[in-house]
Biopython code that builds the backbone (N, CA, C, O; Angstrom):
import numpy as np
from Bio.PDB.StructureBuilder import StructureBuilder

atoms = [
    (1, "UNK", "N", (21.083, 51.015, -38.316)),
    (1, "UNK", "CA", (20.296, 51.596, -37.260)),
    (1, "UNK", "C", (20.566, 50.810, -35.986)),
    (1, "UNK", "O", (20.693, 49.586, -36.012)),
    (2, "UNK", "N", (20.651, 51.508, -34.899)),
    (2, "UNK", "CA", (20.947, 50.877, -33.616)),
    (2, "UNK", "C", (19.742, 51.016, -32.686)),
    (2, "UNK", "O", (19.174, 52.102, -32.566)),
    (3, "UNK", "N", (19.356, 49.944, -32.040)),
    (3, "UNK", "CA", (18.222, 49.971, -31.126)),
    (3, "UNK", "C", (18.709, 50.293, -29.721)),
    (3, "UNK", "O", (19.752, 49.811, -29.278)),
    (4, "UNK", "N", (17.938, 51.112, -29.038)),
    (4, "UNK", "CA", (18.261, 51.493, -27.678)),
    (4, "UNK", "C", (17.029, 51.218, -26.826)),
    (4, "UNK", "O", (15.957, 51.758, -27.100)),
    (5, "UNK", "N", (17.164, 50.400, -25.817)),
    (5, "UNK", "CA", (16.034, 50.073, -24.950)),
    (5, "UNK", "C", (16.307, 50.618, -23.562)),
    (5, "UNK", "O", (17.348, 50.350, -22.962)),
    (6, "UNK", "N", (15.338, 51.399, -23.060)),
    (6, "UNK", "CA", (15.467, 52.005, -21.744)),
    (6, "UNK", "C", (14.173, 51.749, -20.981)),
    (6, "UNK", "O", (13.087, 51.839, -21.553)),
    (7, "UNK", "N", (14.281, 51.434, -19.708)),
    (7, "UNK", "CA", (13.084, 51.243, -18.891)),
    (7, "UNK", "C", (12.903, 52.470, -18.013)),
    (7, "UNK", "O", (13.827, 52.926, -17.339)),
    (8, "UNK", "N", (11.662, 52.998, -18.045)),
    (8, "UNK", "CA", (11.360, 54.185, -17.261)),
    (8, "UNK", "C", (10.904, 53.817, -15.861)),
    (8, "UNK", "O", (10.998, 52.660, -15.451)),
    (9, "UNK", "N", (10.411, 54.807, -15.130)),
    (9, "UNK", "CA", (9.997, 54.651, -13.745)),
    (9, "UNK", "C", (8.943, 53.559, -13.564)),
    (9, "UNK", "O", (8.952, 52.838, -12.566)),
    (10, "UNK", "N", (8.040, 53.444, -14.529)),
    (10, "UNK", "CA", (6.954, 52.472, -14.427)),
    (10, "UNK", "C", (7.265, 51.199, -15.207)),
    (10, "UNK", "O", (6.354, 50.475, -15.609)),
    (11, "UNK", "N", (8.505, 50.938, -15.413)),
    (11, "UNK", "CA", (8.958, 49.745, -16.130)),
    (11, "UNK", "C", (8.423, 49.705, -17.560)),
    (11, "UNK", "O", (8.269, 48.627, -18.136)),
    (12, "UNK", "N", (8.140, 50.869, -18.130)),
    (12, "UNK", "CA", (7.693, 50.934, -19.518)),
    (12, "UNK", "C", (8.909, 50.843, -20.428)),
    (12, "UNK", "O", (9.965, 51.399, -20.126)),
    (13, "UNK", "N", (8.754, 50.143, -21.536)),
    (13, "UNK", "CA", (9.843, 50.018, -22.502)),
    (13, "UNK", "C", (9.502, 50.836, -23.741)),
    (13, "UNK", "O", (8.330, 50.989, -24.086)),
    (14, "UNK", "N", (10.515, 51.355, -24.403)),
    (14, "UNK", "CA", (10.305, 52.061, -25.653)),
    (14, "UNK", "C", (11.538, 51.898, -26.517)),
    (14, "UNK", "O", (12.614, 51.522, -26.053)),
    (15, "UNK", "N", (11.340, 52.195, -27.788)),
    (15, "UNK", "CA", (12.424, 52.118, -28.759)),
    (15, "UNK", "C", (12.580, 53.503, -29.363)),
    (15, "UNK", "O", (11.590, 54.155, -29.695)),
    (16, "UNK", "N", (13.807, 53.949, -29.505)),
    (16, "UNK", "CA", (14.076, 55.240, -30.110)),
    (16, "UNK", "C", (14.533, 55.031, -31.550)),
    (16, "UNK", "O", (15.474, 54.281, -31.808)),
    (17, "UNK", "N", (13.853, 55.708, -32.495)),
    (17, "UNK", "CA", (14.235, 55.647, -33.901)),
    (17, "UNK", "C", (14.314, 57.065, -34.443)),
    (17, "UNK", "O", (13.792, 58.001, -33.838)),
    (18, "UNK", "N", (14.964, 57.216, -35.576)),
    (18, "UNK", "CA", (15.087, 58.540, -36.178)),
    (18, "UNK", "C", (13.718, 59.027, -36.660)),
    (18, "UNK", "O", (12.814, 58.228, -36.905)),
    (19, "UNK", "N", (13.582, 60.327, -36.789)),
    (19, "UNK", "CA", (12.344, 60.917, -37.295)),
    (19, "UNK", "C", (12.058, 60.424, -38.706)),
    (19, "UNK", "O", (10.907, 60.146, -39.042)),
    (20, "UNK", "N", (13.090, 60.313, -39.533)),
    (20, "UNK", "CA", (12.901, 59.825, -40.906)),
    (20, "UNK", "C", (12.342, 58.409, -40.915)),
    (20, "UNK", "O", (11.421, 58.102, -41.672)),
    (21, "UNK", "N", (12.899, 57.551, -40.073)),
    (21, "UNK", "CA", (12.426, 56.168, -39.999)),
    (21, "UNK", "C", (10.980, 56.128, -39.503)),
    (21, "UNK", "O", (10.172, 55.354, -40.015)),
    (22, "UNK", "N", (10.654, 56.947, -38.522)),
    (22, "UNK", "CA", (9.291, 57.013, -37.982)),
    (22, "UNK", "C", (8.307, 57.462, -39.059)),
    (22, "UNK", "O", (7.240, 56.868, -39.214)),
    (23, "UNK", "N", (8.664, 58.512, -39.803)),
    (23, "UNK", "CA", (7.781, 59.017, -40.857)),
    (23, "UNK", "C", (7.601, 57.972, -41.957)),
    (23, "UNK", "O", (6.509, 57.826, -42.507)),
    (24, "UNK", "N", (8.672, 57.247, -42.274)),
    (24, "UNK", "CA", (8.590, 56.193, -43.273)),
    (24, "UNK", "C", (7.652, 55.081, -42.809)),
    (24, "UNK", "O", (6.847, 54.576, -43.592)),
    (25, "UNK", "N", (7.755, 54.705, -41.553)),
    (25, "UNK", "CA", (6.887, 53.662, -41.006)),
    (25, "UNK", "C", (5.429, 54.106, -41.007)),
    (25, "UNK", "O", (4.543, 53.313, -41.326)),
    (26, "UNK", "N", (5.171, 55.353, -40.656)),
    (26, "UNK", "CA", (3.800, 55.874, -40.674)),
    (26, "UNK", "C", (3.228, 55.835, -42.086)),
    (26, "UNK", "O", (2.075, 55.451, -42.282)),
    (27, "UNK", "N", (4.042, 56.236, -43.080)),
    (27, "UNK", "CA", (3.587, 56.235, -44.467)),
    (27, "UNK", "C", (3.286, 54.811, -44.931)),
    (27, "UNK", "O", (2.300, 54.583, -45.631)),
    (28, "UNK", "N", (4.122, 53.865, -44.549)),
    (28, "UNK", "CA", (3.907, 52.462, -44.913)),
    (28, "UNK", "C", (2.612, 51.944, -44.308)),
    (28, "UNK", "O", (1.832, 51.278, -44.989)),
    (29, "UNK", "N", (2.382, 52.238, -43.058)),
    (29, "UNK", "CA", (1.143, 51.810, -42.386)),
    (29, "UNK", "C", (-0.066, 52.429, -43.070)),
    (29, "UNK", "O", (-1.090, 51.765, -43.239)),
    (30, "UNK", "N", (0.040, 53.687, -43.463)),
    (30, "UNK", "CA", (-1.064, 54.369, -44.134)),
    (30, "UNK", "C", (-1.396, 53.671, -45.459)),
    (30, "UNK", "O", (-2.567, 53.451, -45.768)),
    (31, "UNK", "N", (-0.377, 53.328, -46.229)),
    (31, "UNK", "CA", (-0.595, 52.636, -47.504)),
    (31, "UNK", "C", (-1.207, 51.263, -47.260)),
    (31, "UNK", "O", (-2.189, 50.899, -47.907)),
    (32, "UNK", "N", (-0.639, 50.504, -46.337)),
    (32, "UNK", "CA", (-1.129, 49.156, -46.066)),
    (32, "UNK", "C", (-2.546, 49.153, -45.493)),
    (32, "UNK", "O", (-3.246, 48.143, -45.577)),
    (33, "UNK", "N", (-2.970, 50.268, -44.916)),
    (33, "UNK", "CA", (-4.301, 50.368, -44.308)),
    (33, "UNK", "C", (-5.361, 50.845, -45.293)),
    (33, "UNK", "O", (-6.539, 50.919, -44.942)),
    (34, "UNK", "N", (-4.964, 51.167, -46.513)),
    (34, "UNK", "CA", (-5.890, 51.703, -47.514)),
    (34, "UNK", "C", (-6.253, 50.591, -48.516)),
    (34, "UNK", "O", (-5.461, 50.288, -49.408)),
    (35, "UNK", "N", (-7.444, 49.982, -48.377)),
    (35, "UNK", "CA", (-7.810, 48.861, -49.250)),
    (35, "UNK", "C", (-7.801, 49.224, -50.738)),
    (35, "UNK", "O", (-7.379, 48.417, -51.566)),
    (36, "UNK", "N", (-8.257, 50.412, -51.079)),
    (36, "UNK", "CA", (-8.299, 50.826, -52.488)),
    (36, "UNK", "C", (-6.882, 50.966, -53.052)),
    (36, "UNK", "O", (-6.616, 50.533, -54.173)),
    (37, "UNK", "N", (-5.991, 51.558, -52.292)),
    (37, "UNK", "CA", (-4.612, 51.708, -52.735)),
    (37, "UNK", "C", (-3.935, 50.341, -52.870)),
    (37, "UNK", "O", (-3.180, 50.112, -53.815)),
    (38, "UNK", "N", (-4.201, 49.448, -51.937)),
    (38, "UNK", "CA", (-3.625, 48.104, -52.019)),
    (38, "UNK", "C", (-4.155, 47.362, -53.254)),
    (38, "UNK", "O", (-3.416, 46.614, -53.895)),
    (39, "UNK", "N", (-5.430, 47.570, -53.582)),
    (39, "UNK", "CA", (-6.008, 46.960, -54.787)),
    (39, "UNK", "C", (-5.300, 47.490, -56.033)),
    (39, "UNK", "O", (-4.969, 46.723, -56.937)),
    (40, "UNK", "N", (-5.068, 48.798, -56.078)),
    (40, "UNK", "CA", (-4.376, 49.400, -57.217)),
    (40, "UNK", "C", (-2.946, 48.873, -57.347)),
    (40, "UNK", "O", (-2.478, 48.611, -58.454)),
    (41, "UNK", "N", (-2.262, 48.721, -56.228)),
    (41, "UNK", "CA", (-0.900, 48.191, -56.257)),
    (41, "UNK", "C", (-0.900, 46.763, -56.795)),
    (41, "UNK", "O", (-0.055, 46.400, -57.612)),
    (42, "UNK", "N", (-1.856, 45.956, -56.329)),
    (42, "UNK", "CA", (-1.953, 44.563, -56.791)),
    (42, "UNK", "C", (-2.211, 44.520, -58.298)),
    (42, "UNK", "O", (-1.581, 43.742, -59.014)),
    (43, "UNK", "N", (-3.140, 45.359, -58.781)),
    (43, "UNK", "CA", (-3.436, 45.406, -60.212)),
    (43, "UNK", "C", (-2.213, 45.861, -61.012)),
    (43, "UNK", "O", (-1.953, 45.346, -62.099)),
    (44, "UNK", "N", (-1.475, 46.809, -60.481)),
    (44, "UNK", "CA", (-0.273, 47.301, -61.155)),
    (44, "UNK", "C", (0.790, 46.216, -61.255)),
    (44, "UNK", "O", (1.451, 46.085, -62.285)),
    (45, "UNK", "N", (0.956, 45.443, -60.194)),
    (45, "UNK", "CA", (1.932, 44.349, -60.221)),
    (45, "UNK", "C", (1.556, 43.320, -61.288)),
    (45, "UNK", "O", (2.426, 42.791, -61.980)),
    (46, "UNK", "N", (0.260, 43.039, -61.419)),
    (46, "UNK", "CA", (-0.205, 42.093, -62.436)),
    (46, "UNK", "C", (0.063, 42.662, -63.831)),
    (46, "UNK", "O", (0.529, 41.946, -64.717)),
    (47, "UNK", "N", (-0.232, 43.951, -64.024)),
    (47, "UNK", "CA", (0.002, 44.593, -65.325)),
    (47, "UNK", "C", (1.474, 44.546, -65.704)),
    (47, "UNK", "O", (1.807, 44.296, -66.862)),
    (48, "UNK", "N", (2.349, 44.780, -64.749)),
    (48, "UNK", "CA", (3.795, 44.715, -65.009)),
    (48, "UNK", "C", (4.185, 43.300, -65.394)),
    (48, "UNK", "O", (4.910, 43.089, -66.366)),
    (49, "UNK", "N", (3.702, 42.334, -64.629)),
    (49, "UNK", "CA", (4.030, 40.928, -64.887)),
    (49, "UNK", "C", (3.563, 40.501, -66.278)),
    (49, "UNK", "O", (4.237, 39.723, -66.953)),
    (50, "UNK", "N", (2.403, 41.014, -66.704)),
    (50, "UNK", "CA", (1.839, 40.654, -68.012)),
    (50, "UNK", "C", (2.408, 41.509, -69.144)),
    (50, "UNK", "O", (2.077, 41.286, -70.308)),
    (51, "UNK", "N", (3.254, 42.479, -68.820)),
    (51, "UNK", "CA", (3.877, 43.322, -69.845)),
    (51, "UNK", "C", (2.978, 44.425, -70.381)),
    (51, "UNK", "O", (3.227, 44.967, -71.457)),
    (52, "UNK", "N", (1.936, 44.756, -69.634)),
    (52, "UNK", "CA", (1.010, 45.807, -70.068)),
    (52, "UNK", "C", (1.446, 47.177, -69.554)),
    (52, "UNK", "O", (0.649, 47.910, -68.971)),
    (53, "UNK", "N", (2.702, 47.513, -69.772)),
    (53, "UNK", "CA", (3.242, 48.789, -69.318)),
    (53, "UNK", "C", (4.076, 49.412, -70.430)),
    (53, "UNK", "O", (4.506, 48.727, -71.358)),
    (54, "UNK", "N", (4.300, 50.723, -70.324)),
    (54, "UNK", "CA", (5.150, 51.446, -71.265)),
    (54, "UNK", "C", (6.202, 52.182, -70.448)),
    (54, "UNK", "O", (5.949, 52.597, -69.317)),
    (55, "UNK", "N", (7.379, 52.337, -71.033)),
    (55, "UNK", "CA", (8.377, 53.113, -70.311)),
    (55, "UNK", "C", (8.118, 54.604, -70.545)),
    (55, "UNK", "O", (7.389, 54.976, -71.465)),
    (56, "UNK", "N", (8.705, 55.431, -69.726)),
    (56, "UNK", "CA", (8.442, 56.869, -69.745)),
    (56, "UNK", "C", (8.771, 57.483, -71.098)),
    (56, "UNK", "O", (8.014, 58.317, -71.594)),
    (57, "UNK", "N", (9.885, 57.087, -71.703)),
    (57, "UNK", "CA", (10.267, 57.645, -73.007)),
    (57, "UNK", "C", (9.203, 57.365, -74.062)),
    (57, "UNK", "O", (8.919, 58.225, -74.896)),
    (58, "UNK", "N", (8.618, 56.185, -74.035)),
    (58, "UNK", "CA", (7.568, 55.826, -74.981)),
    (58, "UNK", "C", (6.320, 56.684, -74.760)),
    (58, "UNK", "O", (5.697, 57.133, -75.722)),
    (59, "UNK", "N", (5.962, 56.906, -73.520)),
    (59, "UNK", "CA", (4.795, 57.734, -73.197)),
    (59, "UNK", "C", (5.021, 59.166, -73.666)),
    (59, "UNK", "O", (4.124, 59.775, -74.249)),
    (60, "UNK", "N", (6.205, 59.707, -73.419)),
    (60, "UNK", "CA", (6.526, 61.074, -73.843)),
    (60, "UNK", "C", (6.466, 61.187, -75.365)),
    (60, "UNK", "O", (5.914, 62.150, -75.898)),
    (61, "UNK", "N", (7.031, 60.209, -76.058)),
    (61, "UNK", "CA", (7.022, 60.203, -77.523)),
    (61, "UNK", "C", (5.591, 60.210, -78.049)),
    (61, "UNK", "O", (5.273, 60.970, -78.964)),
    (62, "UNK", "N", (4.724, 59.370, -77.482)),
    (62, "UNK", "CA", (3.319, 59.332, -77.893)),
    (62, "UNK", "C", (2.616, 60.653, -77.598)),
    (62, "UNK", "O", (1.840, 61.147, -78.415)),
    (63, "UNK", "N", (2.892, 61.215, -76.433)),
    (63, "UNK", "CA", (2.260, 62.479, -76.056)),
    (63, "UNK", "C", (2.655, 63.582, -77.032)),
    (63, "UNK", "O", (1.811, 64.356, -77.481)),
    (64, "UNK", "N", (3.951, 63.645, -77.356)),
    (64, "UNK", "CA", (4.431, 64.685, -78.282)),
    (64, "UNK", "C", (3.811, 64.521, -79.670)),
    (64, "UNK", "O", (3.476, 65.509, -80.323)),
    (65, "UNK", "N", (3.660, 63.281, -80.118)),
    (65, "UNK", "CA", (3.088, 63.067, -81.452)),
    (65, "UNK", "C", (1.607, 63.440, -81.495)),
    (65, "UNK", "O", (1.097, 63.830, -82.546)),
    (66, "UNK", "N", (0.920, 63.325, -80.370)),
    (66, "UNK", "CA", (-0.508, 63.671, -80.324)),
    (66, "UNK", "C", (-0.738, 65.151, -80.013)),
    (66, "UNK", "O", (-1.844, 65.657, -80.198)),
    (67, "UNK", "N", (0.301, 65.845, -79.544)),
    (67, "UNK", "CA", (0.169, 67.243, -79.137)),
    (67, "UNK", "C", (1.259, 68.092, -79.798)),
    (67, "UNK", "O", (2.062, 68.735, -79.122)),
    (68, "UNK", "N", (1.265, 68.077, -81.123)),
    (68, "UNK", "CA", (2.313, 68.770, -81.862)),
    (68, "UNK", "C", (2.260, 70.280, -81.678)),
    (68, "UNK", "O", (3.262, 70.959, -81.903)),
    (69, "UNK", "N", (1.117, 70.820, -81.276)),
    (69, "UNK", "CA", (0.981, 72.266, -81.095)),
    (69, "UNK", "C", (1.561, 72.763, -79.774)),
    (69, "UNK", "O", (1.637, 73.971, -79.550)),
    (70, "UNK", "N", (1.972, 71.848, -78.897)),
    (70, "UNK", "CA", (2.542, 72.224, -77.606)),
    (70, "UNK", "C", (4.062, 72.189, -77.713)),
    (70, "UNK", "O", (4.637, 71.216, -78.201)),
    (71, "UNK", "N", (4.715, 73.272, -77.246)),
    (71, "UNK", "CA", (6.168, 73.313, -77.282)),
    (71, "UNK", "C", (6.745, 72.683, -76.020)),
    (71, "UNK", "O", (6.196, 72.854, -74.932)),
    (72, "UNK", "N", (7.848, 71.956, -76.162)),
    (72, "UNK", "CA", (8.499, 71.300, -75.042)),
    (72, "UNK", "C", (9.855, 71.893, -74.820)),
    (72, "UNK", "O", (10.572, 71.473, -73.912)),
]
sb = StructureBuilder()
sb.init_structure("model")
sb.init_model(0)
sb.init_chain("A")
sb.init_seg("    ")
for serial, (resi, resn, name, xyz) in enumerate(atoms, 1):
    if name == "N":
        sb.init_residue(resn, " ", resi, " ")
    sb.init_atom(name, np.array(xyz, "f"), 0.0, 1.0, " ", f" {name:<3s}", serial, name[0])
structure = sb.get_structure()
């Protein structure tokens, strides 16, 4: 990404970024501004570190064994 700095009539400065980068930054700010979501992320990181997670294949296998009447 390349930064472009231009000064306008009132000596205001701005930075031009792609729409994708802007939307990504907005989404990041939204997540970081949500205390409940940040708490969940912190708890999830601890669960991963402690090995209290299952991989997707294991979850699917368990689901299928508990729901034999459902076709996949």
